[in-house]
RODO-2510 file (C-alpha; in nm, 4 decimals, decimal comma):
residues 224
     n   res          X          Y          Z
     1     m    -6,7017    -3,7485     8,8826
     2     y    -6,3567    -3,8570     8,7698
     3     y    -6,0868    -3,6775     8,5724
     4     v    -5,7732    -3,7660     8,3797
     5     w    -5,4674    -3,5947     8,5296
     6     e    -5,2567    -3,4318     8,2594
     7     t    -4,9210    -3,2616     8,3267
     8     r    -4,8700    -2,9563     8,1042
     9     r    -4,6708    -2,6411     8,0533
    10     r    -4,9011    -2,3422     8,0518
    11     s    -4,6379    -2,0708     8,0081
    12     a    -4,3074    -2,0490     7,8251
    13     a    -4,1240    -1,9987     8,1569
    14     e    -4,2240    -2,3409     8,2892
    15     v    -3,9579    -2,6099     8,2659
    16     l    -4,0097    -2,9102     8,0371
    17     a    -3,7703    -3,1828     8,1507
    18     p    -3,6684    -3,4105     7,8620
    19     h    -3,6576    -3,7353     8,0605
    20     f    -3,7619    -3,8997     8,3838
    21     a    -3,4866    -4,0539     8,5964
    22     p    -3,3531    -4,3752     8,4303
    23     t    -3,5034    -4,6091     8,6911
    24     m    -3,5837    -4,8868     8,4463
    25     k    -3,2399    -4,8842     8,2862
    26     e    -3,0429    -4,8562     8,6112
    27     h    -3,2681    -5,0348     8,8620
    28     k    -3,5170    -5,2388     8,6539
    29     l    -3,8030    -5,0581     8,8286
    30     s    -4,1028    -4,8920     8,6671
    31     f    -4,2849    -4,5944     8,8174
    32     i    -4,5958    -4,6616     8,6066
    33     a    -4,6493    -5,0321     8,6806
    34     g    -4,8337    -4,9720     9,0065
    35     r    -4,6103    -5,2046     9,2067
    36     r    -4,4364    -5,1334     9,5373
    37     f    -4,0573    -5,1549     9,5260
    38     v    -3,9121    -5,4128     9,7621
    39     r    -3,5632    -5,2633     9,7724
    40     p    -3,4540    -4,9067     9,8468
    41     l    -3,3625    -4,6613     9,5744
    42     p    -3,0804    -4,4070     9,5867
    43     e    -3,1793    -4,0446     9,5421
    44     l    -3,3086    -4,0004     9,1886
    45     e    -3,1938    -3,7202     8,9609
    46     i    -3,3639    -3,5383     8,6766
    47     r    -3,1684    -3,2909     8,4668
    48     f    -3,3110    -3,0014     8,2706
    49     e    -3,1808    -2,6932     8,0909
    50     a    -3,3275    -2,3533     8,1720
    51     h    -3,1845    -2,0078     8,1027
    52     g    -3,2879    -1,6883     8,2750
    53     a    -3,6050    -1,6809     8,4820
    54     f    -3,7881    -2,0133     8,4895
    55     v    -4,0581    -2,1965     8,6849
    56     l    -4,0467    -2,5497     8,8219
    57     t    -4,4103    -2,6597     8,8317
    58     d    -4,5451    -2,8419     9,1374
    59     d    -4,6208    -3,1390     8,9136
    60     l    -4,2979    -3,1404     8,7131
    61     v    -4,3589    -3,1361     8,3393
    62     i    -4,1649    -3,4258     8,1845
    63     r    -4,1897    -3,4930     7,8122
    64     q    -4,4694    -3,7412     7,7364
    65     r    -4,5163    -3,8201     8,1058
    66     r    -4,7817    -3,7549     8,3704
    67     c    -4,7844    -3,7200     8,7460
    68     l    -4,4424    -3,8652     8,8307
    69     v    -4,2544    -3,5937     9,0220
    70     h    -4,4263    -3,3814     9,2854
    71     s    -4,3173    -3,0791     9,4839
    72     d    -4,3347    -3,1066     9,8606
    73     r    -4,6364    -2,8734     9,8415
    74     l    -4,8220    -3,1102     9,6085
    75     v    -4,7307    -3,4120     9,8227
    76     e    -4,8877    -3,2415    10,1246
    77     v    -5,2036    -3,1364     9,9368
    78     l    -5,2573    -3,4939     9,8162
    79     r    -5,2044    -3,6278    10,1670
    80     r    -5,4607    -3,3871    10,3102
    81     a    -5,7042    -3,4826    10,0333
    82     g    -5,6895    -3,8435    10,1532
    83     v    -5,4666    -3,9901     9,8826
    84     d    -5,2595    -4,2571    10,0580
    85     g    -5,1663    -4,4977     9,7793
    86     i    -4,8410    -4,3286     9,6731
    87     d    -4,4871    -4,4211     9,7756
    88     y    -4,2483    -4,1274     9,7440
    89     y    -3,8738    -4,1250     9,6713
    90     p    -3,6365    -3,8265     9,6997
    91     c    -3,5640    -3,6702     9,3613
    92     r    -3,3052    -3,4012     9,2914
    93     l    -3,3603    -3,1635     9,0003
    94     v    -3,0450    -3,0210     8,8401
    95     n    -3,0238    -2,7316     8,5960
    96     d    -2,7435    -2,8121     8,3511
    97     v    -2,6989    -2,4426     8,2732
    98     d    -2,5522    -2,3501     8,6125
    99     g    -2,5440    -2,6768     8,8092
   100     a    -2,8032    -2,5564     9,0620
   101     a    -2,9817    -2,8401     9,2405
   102     y    -3,3354    -2,8370     9,3769
   103     q    -3,4245    -3,0901     9,6450
   104     t    -3,7864    -3,0084     9,7250
   105     y    -3,9307    -3,2725     9,4917
   106     q    -4,0198    -3,6410     9,5217
   107     a    -4,0815    -3,9107     9,2629
   108     a    -4,4302    -4,0593     9,2956
   109     n    -4,4954    -4,4328     9,2657
   110     l    -4,8756    -4,4506     9,2452
   111     l    -4,9740    -4,7970     9,3643
   112     d    -5,3493    -4,8098     9,3028
   113     v    -5,4398    -4,9675     8,9674
   114     i    -5,7982    -5,0330     8,8531
   115     h    -5,9178    -5,2036     8,5350
   116     c    -6,2305    -5,0037     8,4602
   117     i    -6,2551    -4,9111     8,0913
   118     d    -6,6031    -4,9698     7,9507
   119     a    -6,4918    -5,1377     7,6280
   120     e    -6,8395    -5,1237     7,4735
   121     q    -6,8910    -4,7518     7,5336
   122     s    -6,5316    -4,6439     7,4695
   123     e    -6,3720    -4,6012     7,1286
   124     l    -6,0393    -4,7833     7,1394
   125     e    -5,7791    -4,8737     6,8803
   126     m    -5,6424    -5,2158     6,9697
   127     d    -5,3208    -5,3920     6,8749
   128     d    -5,3902    -5,6421     6,5952
   129     e    -5,1459    -5,8937     6,7404
   130     e    -5,2100    -5,8302     7,1119
   131     p    -5,5888    -5,7958     7,1519
   132     n    -5,5585    -5,6760     7,5140
   133     e    -5,3146    -5,3986     7,4223
   134     i    -5,4612    -5,0525     7,3593
   135     w    -5,2849    -4,8576     7,0888
   136     y    -5,4959    -4,5455     7,1157
   137     i    -5,7931    -4,4064     7,3071
   138     h    -6,0294    -4,2182     7,0753
   139     r    -6,2987    -4,1812     7,3404
   140     l    -6,2902    -4,3013     7,7013
   141     k    -6,5766    -4,4270     7,9145
   142     l    -6,5214    -4,5694     8,2631
   143     i    -6,7205    -4,8308     8,4540
   144     e    -6,7575    -4,6203     8,7676
   145     d    -6,9194    -4,9041     8,9638
   146     r    -6,5708    -5,0556     8,9853
   147     l    -6,4146    -4,7494     9,1442
   148     g    -6,5635    -4,7645     9,4929
   149     d    -6,4154    -4,4847     9,7019
   150     s    -6,0932    -4,4608     9,4981
   151     l    -5,9416    -4,1135     9,4940
   152     m    -5,6452    -4,1579     9,2583
   153     f    -5,5313    -4,4534     9,0494
   154     r    -5,3675    -4,5700     8,7303
   155     l    -5,5913    -4,7052     8,4578
   156     g    -5,5262    -5,0791     8,4519
   157     e    -5,5634    -5,1089     8,0765
   158     r    -5,3493    -4,7986     8,0105
   159     r    -5,1197    -4,7482     8,3092
   160     n    -4,9599    -4,4256     8,1971
   161     t    -5,3057    -4,2678     8,2420
   162     v    -5,3810    -4,1307     8,5909
   163     i    -5,7400    -4,0839     8,7087
   164     v    -5,8503    -3,8756     9,0081
   165     h    -6,1757    -3,8127     9,1909
   166     e    -6,3274    -3,4655     9,1677
   167     s    -6,2367    -3,4016     9,5332
   168     v    -5,8656    -3,4401     9,4516
   169     k    -5,8989    -3,2058     9,1546
   170     q    -6,0661    -2,9464     9,3734
   171     a    -5,8030    -2,9794     9,6478
   172     i    -5,5204    -2,9159     9,4017
   173     e    -5,6908    -2,6325     9,2160
   174     s    -5,7886    -2,4576     9,5407
   175     q    -5,4183    -2,4276     9,6284
   176     g    -5,3207    -2,2884     9,2881
   177     l    -5,0640    -2,5608     9,2239
   178     s    -4,8985    -2,5608     8,8820
   179     g    -4,8578    -2,8483     8,6391
   180     p    -5,1800    -3,0506     8,6653
   181     v    -5,4622    -3,0028     8,4150
   182     f    -5,7759    -3,2099     8,4731
   183     l    -5,9943    -3,3408     8,1908
   184     p    -6,3264    -3,5236     8,2411
   185     a    -6,2590    -3,8966     8,2113
   186     d    -6,5757    -3,9627     8,0159
   187     g    -6,5109    -3,8358     7,6651
   188     y    -6,1356    -3,8043     7,7156
   189     r    -5,9270    -3,8805     7,4075
   190     e    -5,5560    -3,9061     7,3410
   191     y    -5,3953    -3,6309     7,1363
   192     p    -5,2501    -3,7535     6,8050
   193     g    -4,9692    -3,4961     6,8091
   194     y    -4,8312    -3,5827     7,1524
   195     s    -4,5152    -3,7479     7,0201
   196     a    -4,4302    -3,4714     6,7719
   197     d    -4,3118    -3,1186     6,8501
   198     n    -4,5295    -3,0671     7,1546
   199     p    -4,3986    -2,7843     7,3755
   200     r    -4,7019    -2,7824     7,6051
   201     n    -4,6717    -3,1582     7,6688
   202     v    -5,0307    -3,2245     7,5631
   203     i    -5,0971    -3,5991     7,5891
   204     g    -5,4756    -3,6018     7,5815
   205     t    -5,7644    -3,3623     7,5384
   206     h    -6,1408    -3,3245     7,5708
   207     d    -6,4176    -3,1038     7,4365
   208     l    -6,4093    -2,9343     7,7799
   209     d    -6,0312    -2,9004     7,7900
   210     p    -5,9611    -2,5791     7,9880
   211     d    -5,6939    -2,4905     7,7304
   212     g    -5,9293    -2,5669     7,4409
   213     p    -5,9439    -2,8998     7,2537
   214     a    -5,5884    -2,9680     7,1387
   215     d    -5,7093    -3,1498     6,8277
   216     g    -5,9602    -2,8821     6,7315
   217     g    -5,7369    -2,6956     6,4885
   218     g    -5,5940    -2,4552     6,7447
   219     d    -5,2412    -2,3217     6,7593
   220     e    -4,9963    -2,5726     6,9081
   221     d    -4,7040    -2,3325     6,9256
   222     a    -4,5089    -2,2850     7,2445
   223     p    -4,7105    -2,1521     7,5409
   224     g    -4,6902    -1,7954     7,6565
***
């Protein structure tokens, strides 16, 4: 069974970084394209603002992003789970409130990309002018015959979406790592409020969402 990897805040103490490092602007490199970088990168930096007691999740919560910055603990858990298709780059986190820097994180360039959406069984909203461009996923269905023994990959038709095998989900959850929330891939749907005021960083949901379906009329106020 496969799951969509979401990155969410689940308490008010958890940091929500406003931006990923400006790699596209400064280096013309994308961390969601699924391509290996041929030239080295300097240490990346992500800035956030947190007062008082706060928590940096193992999968750093970045507004409208998924699975891009991992703690050293998460890197090791993924390695032990057999995930070997990620290139990592040092990433420094800086709290603008006091200037404290945290250097136990790495930016993840996930290289595996698979085109596997079952277009007939999925419910997709397509771009009128670009028929291969997905505007919105209302219901997802994968062609699992295409996945082979893949453990973790980006969805070829929607590369900001990360899919993992159940064994990876179990490895992460067994270690109590914070940040990831896993939703069954079949039946997954994108959350229409993700770009609005969205303090939990909900990007997608499912009827079996462990936090409850985000589009089911529940309270979308700040966590905690």
